[in-house]
MIDREN-707749 format. One line per 3 residues: number of its first residue (from 1); their letters; for each residue x, y, z of C-alpha. Coordinates in nm, 3 decimals. Example, Ala and Ser with C-alpha at 12.3 -4.5 7.8 and 13.67 -1.06 7.14 Angstrom:
<rs>
1) AS) 1.230,-0.450,0.780  1.367,-0.106,0.714
</rs>
This chain:
<rs>
1) XXX) -1.520,0.285,1.184  -1.889,0.242,1.107  -2.069,0.005,1.440
4) XXX) -2.267,-0.182,1.179  -1.930,-0.306,1.046  -1.766,-0.366,1.361
7) XXX) -2.083,-0.551,1.537  -2.034,-0.780,1.234  -1.663,-0.890,1.271
10) XXX) -1.669,-0.891,1.633  -1.955,-1.165,1.570  -1.671,-1.303,1.333
13) XXX) -1.437,-1.309,1.616  -1.251,-0.977,1.590  -1.107,-0.838,1.894
16) XXX) -1.036,-0.485,1.913  -0.879,-0.220,2.160  -1.134,0.074,2.046
19) XXX) -1.225,0.073,1.710  -0.890,-0.021,1.635  -0.911,-0.422,1.530
22) XXX) -0.577,-0.570,1.671  -0.706,-0.990,1.537  -0.875,-1.249,1.510
25) XXX) -0.726,-1.414,1.902  -0.450,-1.540,1.794  -0.202,-1.356,1.606
28) XXX) 0.103,-1.575,1.537  -0.136,-1.815,1.325  -0.273,-1.532,1.140
31) XXX) 0.118,-1.434,1.039  0.124,-1.849,0.911  -0.220,-1.850,0.762
34) XXX) -0.168,-1.509,0.590  0.182,-1.610,0.438  0.060,-2.012,0.297
37) XXX) -0.344,-1.981,0.319  -0.653,-1.850,0.264  -0.685,-1.513,0.432
40) XXX) -0.990,-1.307,0.518  -0.896,-0.921,0.636  -1.057,-0.610,0.742
43) XXX) -0.917,-0.259,0.579  -1.086,-0.030,0.739  -0.751,0.089,0.920
46) XXX) -0.700,0.215,0.626  -0.805,0.625,0.523  -0.996,0.707,0.223
49) XXX) -0.990,1.031,0.068  -1.306,1.108,-0.223  -1.249,1.373,-0.458
52) XXX) -1.520,1.471,-0.681  -1.645,1.750,-0.900  -1.652,1.857,-1.286
55) XXX) -1.290,1.991,-1.266  -1.144,1.649,-1.045  -1.022,1.518,-1.279
58) XXX) -0.807,1.768,-1.451  -0.749,1.909,-1.058  -0.597,1.567,-0.979
61) XXX) -0.384,1.596,-1.294  -0.179,1.817,-1.180  -0.111,1.735,-0.852
64) XXX) 0.014,1.384,-0.856  0.282,1.187,-1.036  0.083,0.917,-1.236
67) XXX) -0.149,0.967,-1.476  -0.503,0.978,-1.360  -0.702,1.011,-1.724
70) XXX) -0.629,0.603,-1.707  -0.802,0.558,-1.428  -1.172,0.443,-1.487
73) XXX) -1.411,0.225,-1.368  -1.258,-0.041,-1.488  -0.873,0.054,-1.400
76) XXX) -0.739,0.137,-1.094  -0.392,0.274,-1.035  -0.088,0.340,-0.747
79) XXX) 0.001,0.689,-0.739  0.236,0.944,-0.534  0.190,1.329,-0.402
82) XXX) 0.493,1.476,-0.408  0.658,1.822,-0.224  0.816,2.038,-0.473
85) XXX) 1.167,1.861,-0.434  0.996,1.527,-0.584  0.949,1.392,-0.161
88) XXX) 0.661,1.202,-0.160  0.388,1.308,0.090  0.234,0.941,0.023
91) XXX) 0.193,0.644,-0.186  -0.205,0.550,-0.253  -0.353,0.383,-0.490
94) XXX) -0.671,0.597,-0.695  -0.992,0.451,-0.753  -1.263,0.624,-1.001
97) XXX) -1.656,0.528,-0.832  -1.888,0.678,-1.062  -1.810,1.089,-1.067
100) XXX) -1.525,0.999,-0.740  -1.194,0.940,-0.703  -1.080,0.723,-0.417
103) XXX) -0.757,0.711,-0.294  -0.627,0.479,-0.062  -0.423,0.521,0.167
106) XXX) -0.155,0.493,0.506  -0.413,0.670,0.748  -0.139,0.875,0.899
109) XXX) -0.053,1.110,0.514  -0.461,1.162,0.490  -0.515,1.535,0.666
112) XXX) -0.211,1.650,0.493  -0.295,1.513,0.150  -0.609,1.637,0.208
115) XXX) -0.522,1.989,0.321  -0.270,2.025,0.042  -0.474,1.902,-0.186
118) XXX) -0.759,2.117,-0.093  -0.536,2.419,-0.065  -0.462,2.371,-0.416
121) XXX) -0.842,2.410,-0.500  -0.893,2.758,-0.576  -1.147,2.806,-0.813
124) XXX) -1.219,2.467,-0.942  -1.499,2.229,-0.860  -1.348,2.037,-0.646
127) XXX) -1.442,1.860,-0.299  -1.205,1.669,-0.122  -1.333,1.462,0.158
130) XXX) -1.215,1.251,0.419  -1.475,0.891,0.320  -1.298,0.629,0.549
133) XXX) -1.628,0.561,0.645  -1.835,0.603,0.336  -1.765,0.204,0.185
136) XXX) -1.667,-0.081,0.358  -1.371,-0.260,0.231  -1.157,-0.570,0.306
139) XXX) -0.904,-0.768,0.101  -0.907,-1.192,-0.032  -0.576,-1.332,-0.044
142) XXX) -0.489,-1.746,-0.114  -0.433,-1.997,-0.342  -0.807,-2.048,-0.396
145) XXX) -0.848,-1.621,-0.385  -0.930,-1.608,-0.759  -1.231,-1.913,-0.743
148) XXX) -1.364,-1.797,-0.497  -1.449,-1.465,-0.559  -1.580,-1.661,-0.906
151) XXX) -1.815,-1.863,-0.762  -1.943,-1.567,-0.538  -1.957,-1.279,-0.758
154) XXX) -2.025,-1.461,-1.168  -1.672,-1.315,-1.240  -1.344,-1.136,-1.136
157) XXX) -1.087,-0.906,-1.275  -0.789,-1.084,-1.423  -0.456,-0.850,-1.449
160) XXX) -0.361,-0.675,-1.137  -0.508,-0.260,-1.113  -0.838,-0.357,-1.274
163) XXX) -1.172,-0.323,-1.115  -1.522,-0.507,-1.154  -1.843,-0.434,-1.002
166) XXX) -2.090,-0.711,-0.943  -2.374,-0.754,-0.686  -2.311,-0.408,-0.499
169) XXX) -1.962,-0.420,-0.461  -1.600,-0.318,-0.682  -1.333,-0.572,-0.657
172) XXX) -0.997,-0.473,-0.752  -0.683,-0.688,-0.817  -0.345,-0.579,-0.639
175) XXX) 0.015,-0.685,-0.708  0.112,-1.027,-0.519  0.431,-1.236,-0.399
178) XXX) 0.278,-1.560,-0.493  -0.124,-1.619,-0.451  -0.366,-1.397,-0.588
181) XXX) -0.473,-1.066,-0.365  -0.818,-0.896,-0.443  -0.973,-0.616,-0.229
184) XXX) -1.343,-0.517,-0.223  -1.544,-0.210,-0.135  -1.902,-0.174,-0.106
187) XXX) -2.205,-0.067,0.120  -2.273,-0.241,0.446  -2.537,-0.471,0.285
190) XXX) -2.356,-0.612,-0.012  -2.009,-0.639,0.219  -2.164,-0.824,0.542
193) XXX) -2.301,-1.068,0.286  -2.001,-1.112,0.069  -1.748,-1.168,0.368
196) XXX) -2.034,-1.391,0.521  -1.979,-1.637,0.197  -1.626,-1.579,0.192
199) XXX) -1.511,-1.665,0.529  -1.686,-1.978,0.483  -1.320,-2.092,0.334
202) XXX) -1.078,-1.807,0.424  -0.941,-1.728,0.793  -1.006,-1.387,0.920
205) XXX) -0.698,-1.175,1.022  -0.557,-0.908,1.169  -0.399,-0.587,0.985
208) XXX) -0.106,-0.690,1.031  -0.110,-1.002,0.821  -0.225,-0.736,0.493
211) XXX) 0.030,-0.528,0.586  0.293,-0.837,0.579  0.131,-0.964,0.282
214) XXX) 0.213,-0.563,0.088  0.550,-0.621,0.195  0.606,-0.918,0.061
217) XXX) 0.406,-0.800,-0.236  0.738,-0.526,-0.247  0.409,-0.262,-0.235
220) XXX) 0.528,0.045,-0.010  0.373,0.237,0.245  0.441,0.638,0.376
223) XXX) 0.442,0.657,0.763  0.549,0.989,0.906  0.888,0.858,0.996
226) XXX) 0.925,0.886,0.679  0.709,1.138,0.495  0.900,1.375,0.205
229) XXX) 1.221,1.128,0.212  1.216,0.935,-0.120  1.193,1.012,-0.395
232) XXX) 0.845,0.781,-0.577  1.127,0.568,-0.820  1.298,0.516,-0.482
235) XXX) 1.010,0.334,-0.351  0.951,0.133,-0.674  0.648,0.359,-0.818
238) XXX) 0.785,0.296,-1.181  0.820,-0.089,-1.118  0.452,-0.139,-1.014
241) XXX) 0.336,0.139,-1.316  0.257,0.404,-1.010  0.453,0.665,-1.197
244) XXX) 0.395,0.890,-1.595  0.709,1.012,-1.682  0.424,1.115,-2.047
247) XXX) 0.274,1.365,-1.825  0.242,1.732,-1.802  0.372,1.940,-1.460
250) XXX) 0.276,1.829,-1.113  0.487,1.889,-0.786  0.843,1.736,-0.794
253) XXX) 0.800,1.670,-1.140  1.126,1.766,-1.244  1.343,1.592,-0.999
256) XXX) 1.146,1.258,-1.037  1.212,1.301,-1.473  1.559,1.412,-1.427
259) XXX) 1.614,1.091,-1.241  1.410,0.912,-1.515  1.582,1.035,-1.796
262) XXX) 1.941,1.183,-1.709  2.083,0.964,-1.376  2.119,0.602,-1.281
265) XXX) 1.897,0.497,-0.965  2.176,0.485,-0.706  1.886,0.398,-0.418
268) XXX) 1.578,0.160,-0.443  1.400,-0.023,-0.248  1.467,-0.347,-0.138
271) XXX) 1.296,-0.627,0.063  1.489,-0.736,0.394  1.440,-1.014,0.653
274) XXX) 1.595,-0.866,0.975  1.708,-1.079,1.258  1.610,-0.965,1.675
277) XXX) 1.359,-0.877,1.880  1.302,-0.546,1.845  1.024,-0.444,1.524
280) XXX) 1.226,-0.166,1.300  1.032,0.125,1.262  0.972,0.340,0.935
283) XXX) 1.266,0.623,0.878  1.478,0.385,1.111  1.866,0.319,0.955
286) XXX) 1.983,0.074,0.806  2.391,-0.022,0.756  2.673,-0.199,0.566
289) XXX) 2.780,-0.413,0.886  3.075,-0.204,1.077  3.000,0.142,0.831
292) XXX) 3.046,0.464,0.962  2.759,0.491,1.232  2.754,0.871,1.096
295) XXX) 2.634,0.746,0.734  2.366,0.527,0.713  2.327,0.331,0.369
298) XXX) 1.951,0.334,0.371  1.566,0.342,0.577  1.303,0.134,0.705
301) XXX) 1.013,0.198,0.441  0.796,-0.099,0.669  0.869,-0.404,0.866
304) XXX) 0.650,-0.669,1.002  0.706,-0.984,1.162  0.724,-1.285,0.941
307) XXX) 0.622,-1.649,1.090  0.944,-1.788,1.020  1.025,-1.549,1.321
310) XXX) 1.267,-1.290,1.114  1.112,-0.909,1.041  0.999,-0.896,0.673
313) XXX) 1.006,-0.581,0.559  1.135,-0.301,0.279  1.439,-0.068,0.314
316) XXX) 1.517,0.223,0.075  1.920,0.118,0.025  2.209,0.252,-0.162
319) XXX) 2.214,0.028,-0.445  2.560,-0.097,-0.393  2.530,-0.121,-0.023
322) XXX) 2.228,-0.380,-0.113  2.546,-0.658,-0.192  2.760,-0.609,0.102
325) XXX) 2.644,-0.766,0.466  2.381,-0.518,0.636  2.320,-0.446,0.971
328) XXX) 1.957,-0.266,1.093  1.965,-0.014,1.388  2.327,0.050,1.341
331) XXX) 2.640,-0.055,1.199  2.671,-0.353,1.446  2.311,-0.421,1.490
334) XXX) 2.060,-0.670,1.381  2.135,-0.869,1.072  1.957,-0.839,0.760
337) XXX) 1.972,-0.987,0.423  1.848,-0.892,0.113  1.517,-1.110,-0.074
340) XXX) 1.415,-1.113,-0.429  1.134,-0.903,-0.515  0.844,-1.031,-0.670
343) XXX) 0.941,-0.779,-0.981  1.210,-0.638,-1.162  1.268,-0.262,-1.104
346) XXX) 1.402,-0.107,-1.417  1.723,0.142,-1.469  1.890,0.008,-1.152
349) X) 2.099,-0.234,-1.254
</rs>
């Protein structure tokens, strides 16, 4: 994290461990307000890659699962990068900032994605670099978020994935459960000013607040425990406009296309509410109650504490198992309850 931005956040009440922002003094209160109120959240904890060069578009078109040609300065997209077996190394958002494509994702896969992309550049005019400190990034969510953005910037993106640039800041609209959500990126001076304007009406929260909102919105994140575990459809990317079935070849394309055109989806991502005191880790097993301990029926994608006292989680499950009582960790472990997602998943009936 940049020192000047860190100082700004500390002045706003942020508490750090090293360069890692933990919270703004009251993690439990922050969970409550994240779900029900207006919140503002620093996003410096997320990784960012920059891909640029005259061949960048054609190069990325042959690597990612979505159609990179649809990304413009006014339109972003979710996408994924998979191995030849169609299993995703990472899920990320792709944005275009002037002549550079930005890939925002969980920080752990950043170096894996950078190295693999660089390995295939060969003679193309493409540069792939870590860019996490090149732009200040933060998010806004809540019942008055739309009005706040309109007041501060004079306009706002109206559709999910839309991007708008105003007053030195890019603002994009991201998936939500109930309340509108926006992410901002820009230079330090413009972002400091905008943060201060929005902070008047919104409570600052730590990274777990935004992570909770991603889970409630049904947006997947890939961690080391789930790297190369899921075909993109298994984490509902087709329901989030994160896959193109009409583009050319890319790593894993045959597996993704076969699942789409020839097979019924048997595993997909569900939202769960999990009882118990232990936080479920990505990749940990989910079972049918009383099932075979050697045959998990699913895996946790992500989980974080919800203000209702349960863990809000996303998990990839056998669709048939989702209709039965579930347990996390073992067939006799903590109860896990399926909660409806805020979108419909095609091909999973």
